[in-house]
C-alpha positions as CSV (number, residue, x, y, z in Angstrom):
1,M,182.3,98.3,228.6
2,D,184.4,97.1,225.8
3,G,186.1,94.5,227.9
4,A,188.3,97.2,229.4
5,G,187.3,96.4,232.9
6,G,186.9,92.7,232.6
7,R,183.1,93.0,232.4
8,G,181.7,93.6,229.2
9,E,178.8,96.6,229.4
10,R,170.3,105.4,227.6
11,G,168.0,105.8,225.0
12,R,167.0,109.1,223.5
13,R,166.9,109.4,219.7
14,G,165.1,108.4,216.5
15,A,161.6,109.5,215.4
16,R,159.9,107.0,213.0
17,P,158.8,108.4,209.7
18,A,155.1,109.1,209.4
19,A,153.1,106.0,208.7
20,S,151.3,107.5,205.7
21,R,154.6,108.0,203.8
22,G,155.7,105.5,201.2
23,R,158.7,103.3,201.7
24,G,161.1,105.6,199.8
25,A,160.0,108.7,201.6
26,A,160.4,107.1,205.0
27,R,163.9,106.1,204.2
28,G,164.7,109.6,203.0
29,A,163.3,111.1,206.1
30,A,165.3,108.8,208.3
31,R,168.5,109.5,206.4
32,S,167.9,113.3,206.5
33,S,167.4,113.2,210.3
34,S,170.5,111.1,210.7
35,R,172.7,113.4,208.6
36,G,171.7,116.3,210.9
37,R,172.7,114.6,214.1
38,G,175.7,115.2,216.2
39,A,177.6,112.5,217.9
40,G,175.4,113.0,220.9
41,G,176.4,112.2,224.4
42,S,179.7,113.4,225.8
43,P,182.2,110.5,225.8
44,G,183.3,111.8,229.1
45,G,180.0,111.4,230.8
46,A,178.8,113.0,234.0
47,A,181.2,113.5,236.9
48,T,178.7,112.0,239.3
49,L,176.4,109.0,239.1
50,R,172.7,109.5,238.3
51,A,169.8,107.0,238.5
52,P,169.1,105.7,235.0
53,R,165.9,106.5,233.3
54,S,163.3,103.9,232.6
55,D,163.3,102.4,229.1
56,G,159.6,101.5,229.3
57,P,157.3,101.8,226.4
58,A,155.0,104.6,225.4
59,A,152.0,104.4,223.1
60,P,153.2,104.3,219.5
61,R,152.0,106.6,216.9
62,G,151.4,105.7,213.3
63,R,152.9,102.3,213.5
64,P,153.7,100.6,210.1
65,A,152.2,97.3,209.3
66,R,153.0,94.3,211.5
67,R,155.4,91.7,210.2
68,A,153.7,88.8,208.6
69,S,154.8,86.2,211.1
70,T,153.1,83.8,213.5
71,D,155.2,84.5,216.6
72,R,152.9,87.1,218.0
73,S,151.3,85.1,220.9
74,L,153.4,86.9,223.6
75,P,151.0,87.8,226.4
76,A,151.0,91.4,227.5
77,G,152.9,91.7,230.7
78,P,154.2,94.6,232.7
79,A,156.3,97.1,230.8
80,A,160.0,97.1,231.0
81,G,160.0,100.4,232.9
82,G,157.7,98.9,235.5
83,G,154.0,99.6,235.7
84,E,153.5,101.4,232.4
85,A,150.6,100.4,230.1
86,P,151.2,98.2,227.2
87,P,151.3,99.8,223.7
88,T,148.0,100.7,222.1
89,P,147.0,98.8,219.0
90,R,149.1,99.7,215.9
91,S,147.9,101.0,212.6
92,R,148.1,99.0,209.4
93,A,149.9,101.7,207.4
94,P,152.6,100.7,204.9
95,A,155.9,99.7,206.5
96,G,158.8,102.1,206.4
97,R,161.6,99.6,207.0
98,A,164.8,99.5,205.0
99,P,164.6,97.2,202.0
100,A,165.9,93.7,202.5
101,A,168.8,94.2,200.1
102,R,170.2,97.0,202.1
103,R,169.9,95.1,205.4
104,R,171.7,92.1,203.9
105,A,174.5,94.3,202.7
106,A,175.0,95.5,206.3
107,V,175.8,92.1,207.6
108,P,179.4,92.1,209.0
109,D,182.1,89.9,207.4
110,G,182.0,86.3,208.6
111,A,178.4,86.5,209.9
112,V,175.1,85.5,208.5
113,A,171.9,87.2,209.4
114,T,169.5,84.3,209.9
115,P,166.7,85.3,212.3
116,V,166.2,82.7,214.8
117,A,162.4,82.8,214.2
118,A,163.0,81.2,210.9
119,R,164.8,78.2,212.5
120,C,162.6,77.3,215.4
121,A,159.0,76.9,216.4
122,P,157.5,80.4,216.7
123,S,155.7,79.4,219.9
124,A,159.0,78.9,221.7
125,V,159.5,82.6,222.3
126,G,155.9,83.7,221.6
127,A,154.8,82.1,224.9
128,L,157.3,84.1,226.9
129,R,156.3,87.1,229.0
130,L,159.4,89.0,228.1
131,R,158.1,92.2,229.6
132,E,157.7,90.5,232.9
133,V,161.3,89.4,232.7
134,L,162.4,93.0,231.9
135,S,160.4,94.3,234.8
136,R,162.4,92.0,237.2
137,L,165.7,93.4,235.7
138,T,164.8,97.0,236.3
139,L,167.0,98.6,239.0
140,G,165.3,100.1,242.0
141,R,165.7,103.8,242.2
142,Q,166.5,103.9,246.0
143,D,169.1,101.1,245.6
144,V,170.7,102.9,242.7
145,S,170.8,106.2,244.6
146,E,172.4,104.6,247.6
147,A,175.0,102.7,245.6
148,A,175.8,105.7,243.4
149,G,176.3,107.9,246.5
150,L,178.8,105.4,248.0
151,V,180.7,105.1,244.7
152,N,180.9,108.8,244.3
153,H,182.2,109.3,247.8
154,V,184.9,106.7,247.4
155,V,186.1,107.6,243.9
156,S,186.2,111.4,244.5
157,Q,188.5,110.9,247.5
158,L,190.7,108.5,245.6
159,I,191.1,110.9,242.7
160,Q,192.1,113.7,244.9
161,A,194.7,111.6,246.6
162,I,196.1,110.2,243.2
163,R,196.5,113.7,241.8
164,S,198.3,115.1,244.8
165,R,200.7,112.2,245.5
166,D,202.3,111.6,242.1
167,I,203.1,114.3,239.5
168,S,202.6,111.7,236.8
169,F,198.9,111.5,237.6
170,T,198.0,115.1,238.2
171,S,196.2,115.3,234.8
172,I,193.8,112.4,235.3
173,E,190.1,112.9,234.8
174,R,187.2,110.7,235.6
175,R,185.1,109.2,232.9
176,S,182.1,106.9,233.4
177,A,181.7,103.9,231.2
178,G,180.0,100.5,231.1
179,S,176.4,99.2,231.5
180,Y,175.3,101.4,234.4
181,Y,176.0,104.6,232.4
182,E,174.5,103.2,229.2
183,H,171.3,102.3,231.1
184,V,171.6,98.6,230.3
185,K,172.7,97.4,233.8
186,I,170.5,94.6,235.0
187,S,169.3,93.1,238.3
188,E,171.4,95.0,240.9
189,P,173.4,98.3,241.0
190,N,176.5,96.4,242.3
191,E,179.1,96.9,239.5
192,F,180.6,100.1,238.3
193,D,183.3,100.9,235.8
194,I,185.3,104.1,236.3
195,M,188.0,105.2,233.8
196,L,190.8,107.3,235.0
197,V,191.8,109.1,231.8
198,M,195.3,110.6,231.3
199,P,195.6,112.9,228.2
200,V,198.7,112.4,226.1
201,T,199.5,114.5,223.1
202,R,201.0,111.9,220.8
203,L,202.4,108.4,220.9
204,Q,204.0,105.9,218.5
205,L,201.7,102.9,218.2
206,D,203.3,99.6,217.1
207,E,201.0,96.5,216.6
208,C,202.1,93.5,218.7
209,D,200.0,90.9,216.9
210,D,197.6,90.5,214.0
211,T,194.4,91.4,215.8
212,G,194.9,95.2,215.3
213,A,193.7,95.7,218.9
214,Y,197.0,95.4,221.0
215,Y,199.9,97.9,220.7
216,Y,203.3,98.8,222.1
217,L,203.5,102.5,223.0
218,S,206.5,104.7,222.9
219,F,207.0,108.5,222.9
220,K,207.9,110.4,219.8
221,R,210.7,113.0,219.8
222,N,210.6,115.7,222.4
223,P,207.4,114.7,224.1
224,K,205.7,117.0,226.6
225,E,205.0,114.1,229.1
226,K,208.6,113.7,230.4
227,H,207.2,112.9,233.8
228,L,206.1,109.6,232.4
229,F,209.6,108.5,231.4
230,K,209.9,106.6,234.7
231,F,207.3,104.2,233.4
232,L,209.4,103.2,230.3
233,D,210.9,99.7,230.2
234,E,214.4,98.9,229.0
235,D,213.3,99.0,225.4
236,G,211.8,102.5,225.7
237,K,208.2,101.2,225.7
238,L,205.6,102.6,228.0
239,S,205.0,99.9,230.6
240,A,201.3,99.4,231.5
241,F,202.4,97.2,234.4
242,K,204.6,99.9,236.0
243,M,201.9,102.5,235.7
244,L,199.2,100.2,237.2
245,Q,201.5,99.3,240.1
246,A,202.2,103.0,240.9
247,L,198.4,103.8,240.7
248,K,197.5,100.8,242.8
249,E,199.9,101.6,245.6
250,I,198.4,105.1,246.0
251,I,194.9,103.6,246.1
252,K,195.8,100.9,248.6
253,Q,197.1,103.6,251.0
254,E,194.2,106.0,250.5
255,V,191.4,103.5,251.1
256,K,192.6,103.3,254.7
257,N,191.7,107.0,255.1
258,I,188.1,106.7,253.7
259,K,185.6,107.3,256.5
260,N,182.2,105.8,257.2
261,V,182.6,103.0,254.6
262,E,184.8,99.9,254.4
263,V,186.7,99.7,251.2
264,T,189.3,97.1,250.2
265,V,191.4,96.6,247.1
266,K,191.0,93.1,245.6
267,R,194.0,91.2,244.4
268,R,194.5,91.9,240.7
269,K,193.9,89.2,238.3
270,A,196.8,88.5,235.9
271,G,196.4,90.5,232.7
272,S,193.4,92.5,234.0
273,P,193.4,96.2,233.2
274,A,191.4,97.0,236.3
275,I,192.1,97.9,239.9
276,T,189.1,96.5,241.6
277,L,187.6,97.9,244.8
278,Q,185.2,96.2,247.1
279,I,182.8,98.5,248.9
280,K,180.9,97.1,251.9
281,N,177.2,97.9,251.5
282,P,175.2,95.6,253.8
283,P,173.7,93.2,253.0
284,A,175.7,93.1,249.8
285,E,178.9,94.5,248.3
286,I,179.6,96.9,245.4
287,T,182.4,96.3,243.0
288,V,184.2,99.2,241.3
289,D,186.6,98.6,238.5
290,I,189.1,101.4,238.1
291,I,190.7,101.4,234.6
292,L,193.8,103.4,233.7
293,T,193.2,104.9,230.3
294,L,195.4,107.0,228.0
295,E,193.6,109.5,225.9
296,V,195.7,110.2,222.8
297,Q,195.0,113.1,220.4
298,Q,195.7,111.4,217.1
299,S,194.1,109.5,214.3
300,W,192.7,106.0,214.9
301,P,195.0,103.2,213.6
302,P,194.4,101.5,210.2
303,S,192.9,98.4,211.8
304,T,189.8,100.5,212.6
305,Q,189.3,101.8,209.1
306,D,186.6,99.3,208.1
307,G,184.9,99.1,211.5
308,L,182.0,101.2,213.0
309,K,179.8,100.7,209.9
310,I,177.0,102.8,211.2
311,E,176.3,104.9,208.1
312,Q,172.8,103.4,207.5
313,W,172.0,103.3,211.2
314,L,173.3,106.5,212.8
315,G,174.5,108.3,209.7
316,R,177.8,109.1,207.8
317,K,178.2,112.4,209.7
318,V,177.9,110.7,213.1
319,R,180.5,108.1,212.1
320,G,182.9,110.9,211.0
321,E,182.4,112.7,214.3
322,F,183.1,109.5,216.3
323,R,186.3,108.8,214.4
324,N,187.5,112.3,215.2
325,K,187.2,111.6,218.9
326,P,190.5,110.9,220.8
327,L,191.9,107.4,220.8
328,Y,191.6,105.5,224.1
329,L,194.1,102.8,225.2
330,V,193.8,100.7,228.3
331,A,196.5,98.9,230.2
332,K,195.7,95.4,229.0
333,Q,198.1,92.5,228.8
334,N,198.1,90.6,225.4
335,K,197.9,87.0,226.4
336,R,199.2,85.9,223.0
337,E,202.7,87.0,223.8
338,K,205.1,84.2,224.6
339,V,206.7,86.3,227.4
340,L,204.2,88.4,229.4
341,R,206.0,91.6,230.2
342,G,203.1,93.9,230.9
343,N,204.0,96.5,228.3
344,T,201.0,96.1,225.9
345,W,198.0,98.4,225.6
346,R,194.6,97.6,224.0
347,L,192.4,100.0,222.1
348,S,189.2,100.9,223.9
349,F,186.0,102.4,222.4
350,S,184.0,102.8,225.6
351,H,183.4,106.5,225.0
352,I,182.0,105.7,221.5
353,E,179.9,102.8,222.7
354,K,178.4,105.0,225.4
355,A,177.5,107.6,222.9
356,M,175.9,105.0,220.6
357,M,173.8,103.5,223.4
358,N,172.6,106.9,224.6
359,N,171.7,108.1,221.1
360,H,170.7,104.9,219.5
361,G,167.9,105.9,217.1
362,S,168.3,106.3,213.4
363,S,166.4,109.6,213.7
364,K,166.3,112.2,216.5
365,T,163.6,111.4,219.0
366,C,163.8,107.7,219.6
367,C,163.1,107.0,223.3
368,E,163.1,110.7,224.2
369,S,160.3,111.8,226.5
370,D,158.0,112.9,223.7
371,G,159.3,110.4,221.1
372,P,158.4,106.8,220.2
373,K,160.0,104.0,222.3
374,C,162.1,101.3,220.7
375,C,163.1,97.9,222.2
376,R,166.9,98.0,221.4
377,K,168.1,98.3,224.9
378,S,165.5,95.8,226.1
379,C,166.8,93.2,223.7
380,L,170.4,93.8,224.9
381,K,169.2,93.4,228.5
382,L,167.6,90.1,227.7
383,L,170.7,88.9,225.9
384,K,172.9,89.8,228.8
385,Y,170.5,88.2,231.3
386,L,170.4,85.0,229.3
387,L,174.2,84.7,229.2
388,E,174.4,85.7,232.9
389,Q,172.0,83.0,234.0
390,L,173.7,80.3,231.8
391,K,177.1,81.3,233.2
392,M,175.8,80.8,236.8
393,I,174.8,77.2,235.9
394,H,177.8,76.4,233.7
395,T,180.4,78.6,235.2
396,K,183.5,76.6,234.2
397,K,182.4,75.8,230.6
398,L,181.3,79.3,229.9
399,E,184.1,81.2,231.7
400,K,185.5,82.6,228.4
401,F,182.3,84.5,227.6
402,C,181.4,87.9,229.0
403,S,178.7,90.5,228.4
404,Y,180.9,92.2,225.8
405,H,180.3,89.3,223.4
406,V,176.5,89.9,223.4
407,K,177.0,93.6,223.4
408,T,179.1,93.3,220.2
409,A,176.5,91.0,218.6
410,F,173.8,93.6,219.6
411,F,175.7,96.4,217.8
412,H,176.0,94.3,214.7
413,S,172.2,93.7,214.9
414,C,171.6,97.4,215.0
415,V,173.5,97.7,211.8
416,M,171.7,94.9,210.1
417,W,168.3,96.4,211.2
418,P,169.1,100.1,211.1
419,N,165.7,101.8,211.2
420,D,163.7,102.7,214.3
421,T,160.7,100.9,212.8
422,D,162.7,97.7,212.9
423,W,162.7,97.9,216.7
424,H,159.2,98.9,217.6
425,W,158.4,98.2,221.2
426,G,155.4,96.0,220.2
427,D,157.8,93.8,218.3
428,L,160.0,93.0,221.3
429,D,159.7,89.2,221.0
430,H,160.5,89.3,217.2
431,C,163.5,91.7,217.7
432,F,164.9,89.6,220.5
433,Q,164.7,86.5,218.3
434,N,166.6,88.3,215.6
435,C,169.4,89.4,217.9
436,L,169.6,85.9,219.4
437,G,169.6,84.4,215.9
438,Y,172.6,86.5,214.9
439,F,174.5,85.6,218.0
440,L,173.8,81.9,217.5
441,D,175.2,82.1,213.9
442,C,178.3,83.7,215.3
443,L,178.7,80.9,217.9
444,Q,178.2,78.2,215.3
445,K,180.9,79.7,213.0
446,S,183.2,80.8,215.9
447,Q,183.2,84.2,214.2
448,L,182.2,87.4,216.0
449,P,184.1,90.4,214.5
450,H,184.9,93.3,216.9
451,F,182.6,96.1,216.0
452,F,185.4,98.7,215.6
453,I,188.3,96.3,214.5
454,P,186.7,93.8,212.1
455,Q,189.9,91.8,211.7
456,Y,189.7,91.0,215.4
457,N,187.6,87.9,216.0
458,L,186.2,87.8,219.6
459,L,185.4,84.1,219.3
460,S,188.6,82.1,219.1
461,V,188.6,79.1,216.8
462,E,190.6,77.4,219.4
463,D,187.7,77.7,221.8
464,K,185.1,76.3,219.4
465,A,184.1,73.7,222.0
466,S,183.0,76.5,224.3
467,S,181.1,78.2,221.5
468,D,179.4,75.0,220.6
469,F,178.4,74.4,224.2
470,L,176.9,77.8,224.6
471,S,175.1,77.5,221.3
472,K,173.6,74.2,222.5
473,Q,172.4,75.7,225.8
474,I,170.8,78.7,224.1
475,N,169.0,76.4,221.5
476,N,167.8,74.2,224.3
477,E,166.3,77.3,226.1
478,L,164.9,78.6,222.9
479,N,163.1,75.3,222.0
480,N,161.7,75.0,225.5
481,G,160.3,78.5,226.0
482,F,163.3,79.8,228.0
483,P,162.6,78.2,231.4
484,I,165.8,79.9,232.6
485,F,163.9,83.2,232.5
486,Q,161.4,81.8,234.9
487,E,163.8,80.6,237.6
488,K,166.1,82.2,240.1
489,Y,169.6,80.8,240.4
């Protein structure tokens, strides 16, 4: 998720142009397919959890020429989906990738696209069995089914109680978000994000700092939602703190009535937008973050105007459709305020991120059952796993980093390499290095622009020491063949 739940985190679209076409024809075909696409994927998501599909490879068809690089010594290991055959040999047809000039133009402000392969010994990653790593990260279907069943049971009962006990919350609807629903959850199905969305017709948004992400909310004249007036503070601003407290009290009472499963409400962390549930599921536990979200039917604020630069990747039409979606705001405290009063809200783009992940190809059939398979999601999984493992070893020094940092870097990478042919499954090692190289550049410059709000830097200059430390750890892993991928911590 977009950080809404304090944790950061489906592929189906994008046919490659025919290998026999020239470079110009291939680009034209990709753009034509892209223009005809819809936004894809409902931002609301399904009402119940389903086991994610495998992102494993299928035999490619008409593959353009292989990149002229020396980092192709990656041994063939098990497929990411578990047990599928490795791709068949690729053809030597002319490549259909976007020209270098266009890809350079797509680089976000404040970042430099320097593939990591150009800065290190190619054998460092080439020796990895990345597909074996991915196979270890694949979620077991039975485990997913059991976890999803428990979460559905608990959340459904809670929503029924919330709607009936307070008139202010009768309109809430459930929305799924985060890595599980984007099919990029790794290792264990033990963390879920559930958004409780309240529709609001119109609000006054006033920026509370220069990030363009945090706002004070107030009602305009004669609002329909007079039942929410009890949550206004003394200045007439809608208090996130008051709304969260009311919601949490209902949940704390209702979990006592849930049968056949032990559920507890964890103590809320200061400034967190989530109400966190702990569900006992021996021998482990499942964590569910419930995020109160306002869905506002109005235009996105000016700070988002230059963000979501997906025209070359997903198409101009898709960008327009995304920007016509409702505005999401989550109850998130802005820590920059001198006096923390709990009345700030932060923009959330979880519904758009989910749609992008589930329809991630530049043309229609990428990763569909009959279409070619790309390695976009596999690269994101590897980036998340790398950060997760490093955080387990250096918990204190890397506490400021979360999966949303690598997810943002991944989205920028998709913009810089917009074509499906840039993410061919057989180029997994090369693509992973490119993503990693971009993230390293961001760390070294302490500059990672928010994908939707470019003026908002997710890497604080004040925390440059943390960025330098993470950069050092990643480079150390890179130069030694990623031993962290071979060990269990």
